[in-house]
C-alpha distance (Angstrom), angle and dihedral (degrees) to the residues before:
residue distance angle dihedral
M1 . . .
L2 3.81 . .
I3 3.83 102.6 .
T4 3.81 131.2 3.1
L5 3.80 127.3 -173.1
E6 3.80 116.3 -156.8
N7 3.81 119.7 -167.7
V8 3.79 92.2 -34.7
R9 3.79 118.0 -173.2
F10 3.80 125.5 -178.4
G11 3.79 138.2 167.1
Y12 3.78 144.6 169.1
D13 3.80 112.1 -123.4
D14 3.83 104.5 -44.5
K15 3.81 96.1 -20.8
I16 3.81 117.7 98.5
I17 3.81 110.8 -141.1
L18 3.81 101.5 172.9
E19 3.79 128.8 21.5
N20 3.81 134.1 -178.0
I21 3.83 94.2 -8.3
N22 3.81 114.0 -179.7
F23 3.80 127.2 170.8
T24 3.80 142.3 114.2
V25 3.80 132.6 -132.9
S26 3.80 111.7 -148.6
E27 3.79 132.4 -165.2
G28 3.79 113.9 -68.0
E29 3.82 96.1 3.8
R30 3.82 120.8 148.6
I31 3.81 107.3 -147.4
G32 3.78 128.1 178.6
L33 3.82 119.6 -162.0
I34 3.80 114.6 -154.8
G35 3.78 134.5 177.6
A36 3.78 142.8 124.2
N37 3.80 120.6 -69.5
G38 3.78 110.8 -81.1
E39 3.82 95.9 24.6
G40 3.82 91.6 113.1
K41 3.82 106.0 -100.5
T42 3.80 95.4 141.8
T43 3.81 89.7 42.7
L44 3.81 89.8 54.8
I45 3.80 91.3 52.4
R46 3.80 90.7 49.8
L47 3.80 89.7 52.7
M48 3.80 90.6 50.6
T49 3.80 93.2 49.6
G50 3.81 94.7 45.3
A51 3.81 97.1 -111.6
L52 3.82 86.8 119.5
L53 3.80 131.2 30.5
P54 3.82 122.1 -137.0
D55 3.79 120.2 -113.1
E56 3.80 88.1 -139.1
G57 3.80 134.9 6.3
R58 3.81 130.3 29.0
V59 3.80 139.3 -80.4
L60 3.81 108.6 -154.0
K61 3.81 122.0 -165.3
K62 3.77 133.7 -170.9
S63 3.79 110.8 -101.1
G64 3.80 111.3 -93.3
L65 3.81 92.4 6.2
K66 3.81 112.1 177.1
L67 3.81 111.5 -140.0
G68 3.79 130.2 -165.6
I69 3.81 117.4 -163.6
L70 3.82 129.3 -168.7
E71 3.80 110.0 -175.3
Q72 3.78 126.2 -167.8
N73 3.80 107.7 -84.9
G74 3.81 87.3 -3.8
G75 3.77 98.3 141.3
L76 3.78 130.1 -179.7
E77 3.81 116.1 -97.2
S78 3.80 117.8 -155.7
D79 3.81 143.0 133.5
R80 3.81 90.9 -143.2
T81 3.77 125.7 96.8
V82 3.80 118.2 -97.1
Y83 3.79 93.4 -103.3
D84 3.81 95.6 44.3
E85 3.81 90.1 50.2
M86 3.79 90.2 55.0
R87 3.81 92.2 47.2
S88 3.81 89.5 53.4
V89 3.82 87.2 69.8
F90 3.80 88.0 69.5
R91 3.80 97.0 45.1
P92 3.86 95.5 128.2
V93 3.81 91.8 49.1
L94 3.80 92.4 46.0
R95 3.82 89.7 51.6
A96 3.78 89.1 51.3
M97 3.82 90.3 51.7
D98 3.82 90.9 49.3
E99 3.81 90.3 51.0
Q100 3.79 90.1 47.9
R101 3.82 91.1 55.1
E102 3.81 90.0 48.3
I103 3.81 90.4 51.8
E104 3.81 90.4 50.7
G105 3.81 89.3 58.6
R106 3.81 92.9 47.4
M107 3.80 92.3 47.8
A108 3.80 89.9 54.7
H109 3.83 89.1 63.0
A110 3.81 98.6 37.1
E111 3.81 122.3 96.0
Y112 3.77 108.6 -96.9
G113 3.81 110.1 -113.0
G114 3.80 92.8 10.8
E115 3.81 125.6 126.8
E116 3.82 93.8 -100.4
Y117 3.81 90.7 49.1
R118 3.81 92.2 50.3
Q119 3.81 92.2 50.0
L120 3.79 92.3 47.9
S121 3.79 91.4 46.6
S122 3.81 91.4 50.6
R123 3.80 91.9 50.4
Y124 3.82 90.9 46.3
E125 3.80 91.0 54.0
Q126 3.81 91.0 47.8
L127 3.79 90.9 52.8
S128 3.82 91.6 46.9
R129 3.79 91.6 55.6
A130 3.83 91.4 49.5
I131 3.80 92.5 48.5
D132 3.80 92.4 47.3
A133 3.81 91.2 49.5
A134 3.82 89.8 54.0
D135 3.83 92.6 43.3
G136 3.79 85.4 -121.5
Y137 3.79 97.1 163.8
N138 3.84 89.6 63.3
I139 3.80 97.1 49.8
D140 3.80 95.5 116.8
V141 3.80 92.1 45.9
R142 3.81 90.8 51.9
I143 3.80 92.8 47.0
K144 3.80 93.7 49.5
T145 3.80 92.1 46.0
V146 3.80 92.3 55.4
L147 3.81 97.0 39.6
N148 3.79 93.5 47.7
G149 3.79 92.4 45.3
M150 3.80 91.3 51.4
G151 3.80 93.7 49.8
F152 3.84 103.1 -98.5
T153 3.82 98.0 115.9
D154 3.81 94.4 125.5
M155 3.80 97.7 33.4
Y156 3.82 105.0 69.5
G157 3.81 92.6 117.1
Q158 3.80 98.6 41.7
T159 3.80 117.9 112.8
V160 3.79 110.8 -114.5
S161 3.82 94.3 -135.9
T162 3.84 90.5 62.0
M163 3.80 94.0 57.2
S164 3.81 128.4 101.5
G165 3.80 122.4 -101.1
G166 3.79 92.5 -104.7
E167 3.79 92.1 49.6
K168 3.80 91.3 50.1
T169 3.81 90.3 52.1
R170 3.80 91.4 50.7
L171 3.80 90.1 47.3
K172 3.81 90.4 51.3
L173 3.80 87.5 55.7
C174 3.83 89.8 50.6
R175 3.78 90.4 54.7
L176 3.81 92.1 48.3
L177 3.81 91.6 51.2
L178 3.80 90.0 52.6
E179 3.82 92.6 46.4
Q180 3.83 89.8 54.6
P181 3.83 99.2 -154.9
E182 3.80 119.4 -163.2
I183 3.80 89.6 -113.1
L184 3.78 125.0 24.3
F185 3.82 118.2 -155.9
L186 3.81 112.4 -158.7
D187 3.81 118.9 -175.1
E188 3.83 107.7 -166.2
P189 3.84 93.8 -29.4
T190 3.82 95.2 176.0
N191 3.83 96.7 59.2
H192 3.81 95.5 99.1
L193 3.81 99.9 31.5
D194 3.78 128.7 107.2
V195 3.80 120.4 -143.4
N196 3.81 97.8 -91.9
T197 3.80 93.3 47.3
L198 3.79 91.1 47.1
F199 3.81 92.2 54.1
W200 3.81 90.6 47.9
L201 3.82 91.7 50.2
E202 3.80 92.1 49.9
D203 3.82 91.2 53.0
Y204 3.81 91.8 45.8
L205 3.80 94.4 50.0
K206 3.81 92.2 49.4
D207 3.82 87.7 67.7
Y208 3.82 96.0 38.7
R209 3.80 110.0 129.5
G210 3.81 98.1 -148.6
A211 3.80 131.6 65.6
I212 3.81 120.5 -82.6
F213 3.81 125.7 -149.1
T214 3.79 111.5 -177.8
V215 3.78 138.8 176.4
S216 3.79 112.5 -155.8
H217 3.79 142.6 152.1
D218 3.81 89.6 -158.1
R219 3.81 103.5 103.5
Y220 3.80 93.0 -171.0
F221 3.81 91.8 53.8
L222 3.81 89.6 49.3
D223 3.80 91.2 48.7
A224 3.80 90.8 51.8
I225 3.82 97.7 45.6
V226 3.80 117.0 24.7
T227 3.80 129.9 75.1
K228 3.82 96.0 -178.9
T229 3.80 128.7 41.7
L230 3.80 126.1 -155.1
E231 3.79 116.4 -162.6
L232 3.80 118.3 -155.5
E233 3.78 110.1 -158.3
N234 3.81 132.6 150.1
R235 3.84 92.1 -3.4
K236 3.84 92.1 -56.2
V237 3.81 133.9 102.0
A238 3.81 122.3 -138.3
A239 3.83 122.0 -171.3
F240 3.80 125.8 -140.3
R241 3.79 127.1 -177.1
G242 3.79 114.1 -124.4
N243 3.80 139.0 26.1
Y244 3.80 128.1 -53.5
S245 3.81 96.1 -77.1
K246 3.81 90.6 50.5
Y247 3.81 89.6 47.0
K248 3.81 90.7 56.1
V249 3.82 90.2 55.4
L250 3.81 94.5 44.5
K251 3.80 91.7 44.8
A252 3.80 91.3 55.4
E253 3.82 91.3 46.9
K254 3.81 91.3 48.5
Y255 3.79 91.1 50.5
E256 3.81 92.3 51.9
H257 3.83 91.3 47.3
D258 3.82 94.1 46.7
L259 3.81 91.7 46.1
K260 3.81 91.6 52.6
E261 3.82 90.9 48.5
Y262 3.80 90.6 48.7
E263 3.82 92.9 48.6
K264 3.81 90.9 46.0
Q265 3.80 90.7 53.1
Q266 3.80 91.7 46.7
E267 3.80 89.8 53.7
E268 3.80 90.4 49.4
I269 3.80 91.5 49.1
A270 3.80 91.4 49.1
A271 3.83 91.1 50.0
L272 3.82 92.5 48.9
Q273 3.80 92.7 46.9
D274 3.78 90.8 48.6
Y275 3.81 91.9 50.8
V276 3.82 91.5 48.6
A277 3.80 92.3 48.8
R278 3.82 91.9 52.0
N279 3.81 99.0 41.1
I280 3.82 110.7 28.6
V281 3.84 94.2 91.1
R282 3.82 96.2 45.1
A283 3.77 114.6 95.8
T284 3.79 93.1 -145.4
T285 3.82 95.1 51.6
A286 3.84 103.3 27.2
K287 3.80 92.7 98.1
S288 3.81 94.1 54.2
A289 3.82 89.4 44.4
Q290 3.81 90.3 54.0
S291 3.80 90.4 52.3
R292 3.79 88.7 55.6
V293 3.80 90.5 49.3
K294 3.80 89.2 55.3
K295 3.81 89.8 48.5
L296 3.80 90.3 52.9
E297 3.81 91.6 48.6
S298 3.81 93.1 50.3
M299 3.79 95.1 44.2
E300 3.83 115.7 113.8
L301 3.78 103.1 -132.7
L302 3.80 118.3 -134.7
E303 3.80 120.4 -136.9
K304 3.77 116.5 -124.8
P305 3.84 105.2 -106.2
L306 3.77 118.2 -119.4
P307 3.80 114.3 -119.9
P308 3.82 116.2 -114.1
P309 3.81 109.9 -88.6
Q310 3.78 114.4 -98.3
P311 3.80 118.7 -129.8
P312 3.81 114.6 -106.0
R313 3.76 118.3 -100.6
F314 3.79 120.9 -147.6
V315 3.77 125.8 -159.9
F316 3.80 118.8 -172.6
E317 3.77 109.6 -162.9
T318 3.79 128.3 -179.3
T319 3.75 132.3 -174.3
E320 3.80 90.7 -124.0
K321 3.80 126.9 37.8
C322 3.78 113.5 -123.0
E323 3.79 124.6 -126.2
E324 3.81 120.8 -83.0
A325 3.81 89.6 -110.3
A326 3.82 97.5 60.8
L327 3.81 97.1 173.5
S328 3.80 134.5 3.0
V329 3.80 130.5 -174.7
Q330 3.81 121.4 -163.7
G331 3.82 121.1 179.1
L332 3.81 98.6 -17.3
S333 3.82 117.3 173.5
L334 3.80 124.3 -174.1
S335 3.80 136.0 -171.4
A336 3.80 133.4 -177.3
G337 3.80 129.9 -172.4
G338 3.78 91.7 -3.7
K339 3.83 91.3 -54.2
T340 3.78 123.1 116.8
L341 3.79 108.0 -129.4
F342 3.80 98.3 -174.9
T343 3.79 141.9 -31.5
G344 3.79 134.6 -144.5
A345 3.82 97.6 13.0
E346 3.80 115.1 -179.5
F347 3.80 128.6 -176.9
A348 3.78 142.0 125.5
I349 3.79 134.9 -142.8
R350 3.78 118.5 -152.3
R351 3.77 126.2 -152.1
G352 3.82 111.3 -78.3
E353 3.82 96.6 14.1
K354 3.82 121.4 134.9
V355 3.81 110.3 -143.3
A356 3.82 129.8 -174.5
I357 3.80 125.1 -161.7
V358 3.80 112.4 -148.2
G359 3.78 132.2 177.9
E360 3.77 144.3 118.1
N361 3.79 121.0 -60.7
G362 3.78 112.5 -81.8
T363 3.80 96.3 22.0
G364 3.81 93.5 113.4
K365 3.81 107.7 -96.9
S366 3.82 95.5 139.2
T367 3.80 91.3 40.0
L368 3.80 89.9 54.7
I369 3.81 92.7 50.0
R370 3.81 91.6 49.8
E371 3.79 90.3 50.8
L372 3.81 91.7 50.4
V373 3.80 90.8 49.9
K374 3.82 93.8 48.2
G375 3.81 92.0 46.3
H376 3.81 93.2 -166.1
D377 3.80 95.8 129.5
P378 3.83 112.6 87.8
A379 3.82 88.1 -137.2
V380 3.82 88.4 70.4
K381 3.80 115.4 73.0
R382 3.80 126.2 -179.2
G383 3.78 124.6 -155.3
R384 3.78 120.8 -117.0
F385 3.81 115.8 -75.9
V386 3.84 92.8 11.6
K387 3.82 112.7 150.4
M388 3.81 120.6 -163.4
G389 3.80 128.1 -141.7
Y390 3.80 122.3 -173.7
Y391 3.82 129.1 -167.1
R392 3.80 116.2 -174.3
R393 3.79 123.9 -161.0
R394 3.78 113.5 -110.9
R395 3.80 132.7 -170.4
R396 3.76 116.9 -108.0
A397 3.78 119.3 -116.5
R398 3.79 116.3 -111.4
C399 3.82 121.1 -126.8
S400 3.79 128.4 -154.3
R401 3.77 127.3 -149.7
R402 3.76 118.5 -109.6
R403 3.79 124.4 -155.0
S404 3.77 120.7 -154.4
């Protein structure tokens, strides 16, 4: 057992966010927490990590438990370079290696077989075992593997404080992966990742030795990583074995089962109430009617289950149908910040097509979309009657807890 929640209750001001929460995170588990925005997923993580205290109930942790926490937009802050920041994770091992080199020099001048030599040799062996246990001789290989996989191949020497918010968040994740905590909390870890980095992270986490507890709206990431799904809904947590796709199946089956049980109980209640109404005033049947009244009073009423939420459906209607060739690009070139992003781009989008733009961070995906929306460049041509809509990603506002 790493963390156990027992009857946890928590609220902001007079609003209850979480109620009667009970579950355990065990060694090596891969858990995905899902739920609608505003249900309290981040709050639940903060209770588990100790950043918040429950109003009722207990959060129990394994003694000496090592936590790793990646918050949304919770980037790494440092005045070191990227590579030096990653090496700082291994500071105790690096000190041991420095001491080992110092001992080597002292042993070269000590009398072989003498007391000083034996003491130095004993300490050297002790340090060697500690370094081997921490895989200290492969520190640089491990650092480069993680940095390259997370898209920092050409940024080893860059100062962390000069990086963007998204880059700092990715770098914080790099540091956590190198620290290898017993349980890794990831709150929307795929927000700042391009496709290649996301695939690398999925493969890396599959072999991660510790437990993983993640909040994500990325169903494909959840399918690839988690083996247990927790659903937070209406202040309660329900557990389902399996990844997100398995959860969808089990959720539907649970709804059908719970609905049948609820309807069965409603039928029983109606039959009991009907019997009581017809027989309570008759002398010959009053006793049996009273027994049914007692049964009704002692019955634990089931709540009617809520149906699984249906995905939203969007319909974009216009008064005039646009041309078949909705958008065409011929020879488009774009630059940003003095850097050429691409030249001579050519593509077309036909009416009704669904198109995705993929690429590494910083390659110009958002810049391209903005240029297509503006339509000022003669290389971009819209079809007749085409209307543009543009939704830009924004950061969520942060809320603080207030105590009365």
